[in-house]
C-alpha positions in Angstrom: -25.7 41.8 19.9 -26.9 45.3 18.9 -25.3 47.8 16.5 -25.4 51.1 18.3 -23.9 53.5 15.8 -22.0 53.4 12.5 -19.6 56.0 11.3 -17.7 56.1 8.0 -15.5 58.4 6.0 -14.1 57.8 2.5 -16.4 54.9 2.2 -18.6 54.4 -0.8 -20.7 57.6 -1.3 -19.5 59.1 1.9 -16.3 61.0 1.2 -16.8 63.1 4.3 -17.3 61.7 7.8 -20.9 60.7 8.7 -22.4 58.9 11.6 -25.7 56.9 11.8 -27.5 56.2 15.1 -28.8 52.6 15.0 -29.4 52.1 18.7 -32.9 50.4 18.5 -34.4 47.0 18.1 -35.6 48.0 14.7 -33.8 50.5 12.4 -35.6 51.8 9.2 -33.3 52.6 6.3 -35.1 54.5 3.5 -34.3 56.4 0.4 -34.4 56.3 -3.3 -32.3 53.9 -5.4 -28.5 54.6 -5.2 -28.8 56.8 -2.1 -26.7 54.4 0.0 -29.1 52.1 1.8 -27.1 49.0 1.2 -23.9 51.1 2.0 -25.0 50.9 5.7 -24.9 47.1 5.6 -21.6 47.1 3.7 -20.1 49.5 6.3 -21.2 47.3 9.2 -19.8 44.2 7.6 -16.6 45.9 6.6 -16.1 47.6 9.9 -16.5 44.4 11.9 -14.9 41.8 9.5 -13.0 43.7 6.7 -15.0 42.0 3.9 -17.8 42.9 1.5 -21.3 41.5 1.8 -20.3 38.4 -0.1 -17.6 37.7 2.4 -14.7 38.5 0.1 -11.7 40.5 1.4 -11.5 42.3 -1.9 -12.9 45.6 -0.8 -11.0 48.2 -2.8 -14.2 49.1 -4.7 -15.7 50.3 -1.4 -13.1 53.1 -1.2 -14.6 56.6 -2.2 -13.3 57.5 -5.6 -11.5 60.7 -4.3 -10.4 59.3 -1.0 -7.0 57.8 -0.1 -8.3 55.8 2.8 -11.5 54.6 4.2 -12.5 54.4 7.8 -15.5 52.7 9.4 -16.3 52.7 13.1 -19.0 50.3 14.5 -20.1 50.8 18.0 -22.0 47.8 19.3 -23.2 46.0 22.4 -21.4 42.6 22.5 -22.5 39.3 23.8 -20.7 40.1 27.1 -23.2 42.9 27.7 -20.5 45.5 27.3 -20.3 48.3 24.7 -17.4 48.1 22.2 -16.2 50.1 19.3 -14.3 48.7 16.3 -12.5 51.2 14.0 -11.1 49.8 10.8 -9.0 51.9 8.5 -7.8 50.8 5.1 -5.6 52.3 2.5 -4.3 50.9 -0.7 -1.2 49.8 1.2 -2.9 48.0 4.1 -5.3 48.2 7.0 -5.5 48.7 10.8 -8.0 47.5 13.3 -8.6 49.0 16.7 -11.0 47.7 19.3 -11.9 50.0 22.2 -8.9 52.2 21.2 -6.4 49.3 21.2 -4.8 47.9 18.1 -6.0 44.3 17.8 -6.3 41.4 15.4 -9.5 40.2 13.7 -9.7 37.3 16.2 -10.2 39.8 19.0 -13.0 41.5 17.1 -14.8 38.3 16.5 -14.5 37.4 20.2 -16.2 40.6 21.2 -18.8 40.6 18.4 -19.5 37.2 16.7 -17.6 34.8 14.4 -17.6 36.1 10.9 -18.8 32.7 9.5 -22.0 33.1 11.4 -22.5 36.8 11.3 -22.6 37.3 7.5 -25.3 34.8 6.6 -27.4 35.8 9.6 -27.0 39.5 9.1 -27.4 39.5 5.3 -30.0 36.8 4.5 -29.3 36.7 0.8 -25.5 36.2 1.3 -25.8 32.4 1.0 -27.0 32.7 -2.6 -23.5 33.9 -3.6 -21.7 31.1 -1.9 -20.3 28.1 -3.9 -22.4 25.0 -3.2 -19.5 23.3 -1.4 -18.9 26.2 0.9 -22.6 26.4 1.7 -23.0 22.7 2.3 -20.0 22.6 4.6 -21.3 25.6 6.5 -24.7 24.1 7.2 -23.3 20.6 7.9 -21.1 22.2 10.5 -24.1 23.8 12.2 -25.5 20.4 13.2 -22.9 17.7 13.7 -23.7 14.2 12.4 -25.8 12.2 14.8 -24.1 9.6 16.9 -23.9 6.0 15.5 -26.1 4.7 18.3 -28.9 7.1 17.4 -28.8 6.2 13.8 -28.8 2.5 14.5 -31.7 2.9 16.9 -33.6 4.7 14.1 -32.8 1.9 11.6 -33.7 -1.1 13.8 -31.9 -4.2 15.2 -31.6 -6.0 11.8 -29.3 -3.3 10.5 -27.4 -3.0 13.7 -26.5 -6.7 13.5 -25.1 -6.3 10.0 -23.0 -3.2 11.0 -21.4 -4.6 14.1 -17.7 -3.9 14.2 -17.7 -1.3 11.4 -16.3 2.2 11.7 -19.6 4.1 11.6 -18.0 7.4 12.4 -16.5 7.3 8.9 -19.2 5.5 6.9 -17.9 6.9 3.6 -14.4 5.5 4.2 -16.0 2.2 5.4 -18.1 2.0 2.3 -15.2 2.5 0.0 -13.3 -0.2 1.9 -16.2 -2.6 1.5 -16.5 -1.9 -2.2 -12.8 -2.3 -2.7 -12.9 -5.6 -1.0 -15.7 -6.7 -3.3 -13.8 -5.6 -6.4 -10.7 -7.4 -5.1 -12.7 -10.6 -4.5 -14.3 -10.4 -8.0 -10.9 -10.1 -9.5 -9.6 -13.0 -7.5 -12.6 -15.1 -8.6 -11.8 -14.2 -12.2 -8.2 -15.3 -11.8 -9.3 -18.4 -10.0 -11.7 -19.4 -12.8 -8.9 -19.0 -15.3 -6.7 -21.2 -13.1 -9.5 -23.7 -12.8 -9.7 -24.1 -16.6 -6.0 -24.9 -16.8 -6.3 -27.4 -13.9 -9.2 -29.2 -15.4 -7.3 -29.6 -18.6 -4.3 -31.0 -16.7 -6.6 -33.4 -14.8 -8.0 -34.8 -18.1 -4.7 -35.1 -20.0 -4.1 -38.8 -21.1 -1.5 -40.8 -19.3 1.6 -41.8 -21.3 1.7 -45.6 -22.1 4.3 -48.1 -20.8 5.1 -50.3 -23.8 8.1 -52.1 -22.3 7.5 -54.9 -19.7 9.3 -54.9 -16.3 12.2 -57.3 -16.7 13.8 -56.7 -13.3 13.2 -60.2 -12.0 14.8 -61.8 -15.2 17.7 -59.4 -15.0 18.3 -60.2 -11.3 18.3 -64.0 -12.2 20.9 -63.6 -15.0 23.2 -61.5 -12.9 23.1 -64.1 -10.1 23.8 -66.8 -12.7 26.8 -64.9 -14.1 28.3 -64.3 -10.7 27.8 -68.0 -9.7 30.1 -69.3 -12.5 33.3 -70.7 -10.8 36.7 -69.4 -11.9 39.4 -72.0 -12.8 41.8 -73.3 -10.1 45.1 -71.4 -10.6 46.4 -71.6 -7.0 49.4 -73.9 -7.7 50.6 -71.9 -10.6 50.1 -68.7 -8.7 52.2 -70.1 -5.8 55.0 -71.1 -8.1 54.8 -67.6 -9.7 55.2 -66.1 -6.2 58.2 -68.3 -5.5 59.9 -67.4 -8.7 59.3 -63.7 -8.0 60.9 -64.1 -4.6 63.9 -65.9 -6.2 64.4 -63.1 -8.7 64.3 -60.6 -5.8 67.0 -62.6 -3.9 69.2 -62.9 -7.0 69.0 -59.1 -7.4 70.0 -58.6 -3.8 72.9 -61.1 -4.1 74.1 -59.6 -7.4 74.2 -56.1 -5.8 76.2 -57.5 -2.9 78.8 -59.2 -5.1 79.1 -56.2 -7.3 79.8 -54.1 -4.2 82.6 -56.5 -3.2 84.6 -56.1 -6.5 88.0 -54.4 -5.9 89.6 -51.8 -8.1 93.4 -52.3 -8.6 93.8 -48.7 -9.2 92.9 -48.0 -5.6 95.7 -50.2 -4.1 97.9 -48.2 -1.7 101.5 -48.3 -3.0 103.2 -47.2 0.2 103.8 -48.9 3.5 101.2 -47.9 6.0 103.9 -48.1 8.8 106.9 -46.3 7.4 105.2 -44.6 4.5 107.9 -45.9 2.1 107.0 -47.2 -1.5 106.2 -50.9 -1.6 108.7 -53.1 -3.3 107.8 -54.1 -6.8 107.5 -57.7 -5.8 105.2 -57.0 -3.0 103.1 -54.8 -5.2 102.8 -57.6 -7.8 101.7 -60.0 -5.1 99.0 -57.6 -3.8 97.6 -57.0 -7.3 97.6 -60.7 -8.1 95.6 -61.4 -4.9 93.1 -58.8 -5.9 92.7 -60.2 -9.4 92.1 -63.7 -8.0 89.4 -62.5 -5.6 87.7 -60.5 -8.4 87.7 -63.5 -10.6 86.0 -65.6 -8.0 83.4 -62.9 -7.4 82.8 -62.5 -11.2 82.1 -66.2 -11.5 79.5 -66.0 -8.7 78.0 -62.9 -10.4 77.6 -64.7 -13.7 76.0 -67.7 -11.9 73.5 -65.3 -10.1 72.6 -63.6 -13.4 72.0 -66.9 -15.1 69.8 -68.1 -12.2 67.8 -64.8 -12.3 67.3 -65.0 -16.0 66.1 -68.6 -15.8 63.6 -67.6 -13.0 62.4 -64.6 -15.0 61.8 -66.7 -18.1 59.9 -69.3 -16.1 57.8 -66.6 -14.4 56.8 -65.2 -17.8 55.8 -68.7 -19.0 53.6 -69.1 -15.8 51.9 -65.8 -16.4 51.1 -66.7 -20.0 49.8 -70.1 -18.8 47.6 -68.4 -16.1 46.2 -65.9 -18.6 45.3 -68.7 -21.0 43.8 -70.8 -18.2 41.6 -67.9 -17.0 40.5 -66.9 -20.5 39.6 -70.3 -21.5 37.6 -71.6 -18.6 33.7 -71.0 -19.0 34.5 -67.8 -20.9 32.0 -68.5 -23.6 29.2 -69.0 -21.1 30.1 -65.8 -19.2 30.2 -63.8 -22.4 26.8 -65.0 -23.5 25.4 -64.1 -20.0 27.0 -60.7 -20.2 25.4 -60.0 -23.6 22.0 -61.0 -22.3 22.5 -58.9 -19.1 23.5 -55.8 -21.1 20.5 -56.2 -23.5 18.1 -56.6 -20.5 19.6 -53.6 -18.8 18.9 -51.4 -21.8 15.3 -52.7 -22.1 14.8 -52.2 -18.3 16.1 -48.6 -18.7 13.5 -47.9 -21.3 10.8 -49.4 -19.0 12.0 -47.3 -16.1 11.8 -44.1 -18.1 8.3 -44.9 -19.3 7.2 -45.9 -15.8 8.7 -42.7 -14.3 6.9 -40.6 -16.9 3.6 -42.3 -16.2 4.1 -41.9 -12.4 4.9 -38.2 -12.8 1.8 -37.7 -15.0 -0.4 -39.6 -12.5 1.1 -37.5 -9.6 0.4 -34.3 -11.6 -3.1 -35.4 -12.4 -3.8 -36.1 -8.7 -2.3 -32.7 -7.7 -4.4 -31.0 -10.3 -7.6 -32.7 -9.0 -6.7 -31.6 -5.4 -6.0 -28.0 -6.7 -9.3 -28.1 -8.5 -11.1 -28.9 -5.2 -9.1 -26.1 -3.4 -9.8 -23.6 -6.1 -13.5 -24.3 -6.2 -13.7 -24.0 -2.5 -11.8 -20.6 -2.7 -14.2 -19.4 -5.4 -17.2 -20.4 -3.2 -15.6 -18.6 -0.2 -15.0 -15.5 -2.2 -18.6 -15.5 -3.6 -19.8 -15.9 0.0 -17.6 -13.0 1.1 -19.0 -10.8 -1.7 -22.6 -11.8 -0.8 -22.0 -10.9 2.9 -20.3 -7.7 1.9 -23.2 -6.7 -0.3 -25.6 -7.2 2.5 -23.3 -5.1 4.8 -22.9 -2.5 2.0 -26.7 -2.3 1.6 -27.1 -1.9 5.4 -24.3 0.8 5.4 -26.1 2.6 2.5 -29.2 2.6 4.6 -27.2 3.8 7.6 -25.7 6.7 5.5 -29.0 7.7 4.2 -30.6 7.6 7.7 -27.7 9.6 9.2 -28.0 12.3 6.5 -31.8 12.3 7.0 -31.3 12.8 10.8 -28.7 15.5 10.3 -30.8 17.4 7.9 -33.9 16.9 10.1 -31.9 18.5 12.9 -31.6 21.6 10.7 -35.1 21.3 9.2 -36.8 21.4 12.6 -35.8 25.1 12.8 -37.3 25.9 9.4 -40.9 26.1 8.2 -41.2 26.9 4.5 -37.5 26.7 3.7 -35.7 23.4 3.2 -32.1 22.5 2.9 -30.6 19.4 1.3 -27.0 18.5 1.9 -26.6 15.0 0.5 -27.8 12.8 -2.3 -27.5 9.0 -1.9 -26.0 7.3 -5.0 -28.4 4.3 -5.5 -25.8 2.1 -7.2 -23.2 2.4 -4.5 -24.9 3.8 -1.4 -22.4 6.6 -1.3 -23.3 10.1 -0.2 -22.8 12.7 -2.9 -22.4 16.1 -1.4 -24.9 18.6 -2.7 -26.4 21.9 -1.6 -30.0 22.8 -2.4 -32.0 25.6 -0.8 -35.7 25.6 -1.5 -38.7 27.6 -0.5 -42.0 25.7 -0.5 -40.2 23.0 -2.5 -39.0 25.4 -5.2 -35.3 25.9 -5.9 -33.8 29.2 -4.6 -32.7 30.1 -8.2 -36.3 30.5 -9.4 -37.6 32.4 -6.4 -38.8 36.0 -6.6 -37.0 38.8 -4.7 -39.6 38.7 -1.8 -39.4 34.8 -1.6 -35.6 35.0 -1.5 -35.8 37.5 1.4 -38.3 35.4 3.3 -36.2 32.2 2.6 -33.1 34.0 3.8 -34.8 35.2 6.9 -35.8 31.7 7.9 -32.2 30.5 7.3 -30.8 33.4 9.3 -33.2 32.4 12.1 -31.9 28.9 11.9 -28.3 30.1 12.3 -29.2 32.3 15.3 -31.1 29.4 16.9 -28.4 26.8 16.4 -25.5 29.0 17.4 -27.3 30.9 20.2 -25.9 34.2 18.8 -28.4 37.1 18.7 -27.0 38.4 15.4 -28.8 41.5 13.9 -30.5 41.0 10.5 -30.5 43.5 7.6 -33.6 43.2 5.3 -32.9 44.9 2.0 -35.6 45.6 -0.6 -38.2 45.3 2.1 -40.7 47.2 -0.1 -41.1 44.0 -2.2 -42.6 42.1 0.8 -46.1 42.5 2.0 -46.9 41.7 5.6 -43.2 41.4 6.6 -42.9 40.0 10.1 -39.3 40.7 11.3 -37.7 38.1 13.6 -38.3 38.8 17.2 -35.6 39.1 19.9 -32.9 40.5 17.6 -32.1 43.9 16.1 -33.6 44.3 12.6 -32.5 46.8 9.9 -35.3 47.2 7.3 -34.3 48.9 4.1 -36.9 50.0 1.5 -37.0 52.2 -1.4 -38.8 55.6 -1.1 -38.8 57.2 -4.6 -37.4 60.7 -4.6 -36.3 60.6 -0.9 -32.7 61.0 0.3 -31.1 58.4 2.6 -32.5 58.3 6.1 -31.5 56.0 8.9 -34.1 56.1 11.7 -34.0 54.0 14.9 -37.5 52.9 15.8 -37.6 52.9 19.5 -40.4 51.8 21.8 -43.5 53.8 21.2 -42.7 54.8 17.7 -44.9 54.0 14.7 -43.8 51.0 12.6 -44.0 51.7 8.9 -42.6 48.4 7.9 
């Protein structure tokens, strides 16, 4: 890529339109302080990308104090070998971009020129100094992707590879966090298990409750058998007689009911002739009533006899029942009562024994269960300790993997540097984690303490790294070149060399082949 010409109007010091020819491999920019040497670099960056030299889109301060709009046109030779021109116009209300006369987006410009993220640090070597550490680290990490796990494992050796089998080595940070979390979880489980173990050991050593009552089950069984073996008195004849009397009472009740049903009521006698329906003669009526009275008298006599017979049977039955009750109560009752008292006492004693025996059996079962749980808990603790031990070995191997991967990744960058060095990671020794950092050094000294000339030289090496890794021939602008002795501009790319010449106005001079180099 080569910048062929830069035109600007309303930009910085240039209120009126001005054009600078830059069509050469080397362009010298000279002049006194505040004459606009840096303005040329600002115009190129703004024209191509719409930002200032720090990469910020806040560019209102680039507008000429008396201008209402600023326009920058950059004519350049793109990576496609064709000539292009970008014209960017900005007012306080907005901006417009045209590429080769067509209104376009920023993406179209970067396709024709170079991506902004690579152009700015390669073109303006000290730009990286203004970047936040995180932005700078992510930029350089993206230049060289992390090495493949196979390459890292090969560099570590087979002992590490065996420990890291099956792990997600494309995300070692996530894998390391998972391993550390597993170890923390296992340690917490061990702590809880040890607390449970103390409780179980106390349970296993608790004294068993005593059984003070003897087992009297055999004696109780003997007494119950003896009680049941006592013969009851022979009441069969009396019971048969009682059944006969009961049957006789039942028959008397039935006979009484039948006789009572046969009784005739004189008031119900029909007093008319059933044939002629004439009133019966008085004599005939008296005969009928007398016959009814005789029959009722006979029936009443029978009823009285049945009632007497039933009463006699009922009285006899009651006597039998009393006799049976006395017979049953008197026969062997004293012996049975004595056995019943003994059986009841033994049952109460046996109940106490059973309660004591059950409590002891439960305590023995709990003690056995506690001892089994102790064995299981101790084994679980041993398994967790072994898991922690294995995970620590794996975590150590993973930490070595992470360190080696970072080392290889930085080495891929460092091979393109000589005196400059870049550090992207610190390894936390306690955990093996990578802590993102960004350190840029020159001959081992931090960038912040370098002199102006050292910063420029350091920036030039970094710019060369970017061009080499990306393959983009991005021009470079060396500001304050008067502070550097024996400056050797990078070969193969366009170089702008800006230096202070006291008392001189701004001059932009393309140094073409055959011209004298005053750098």
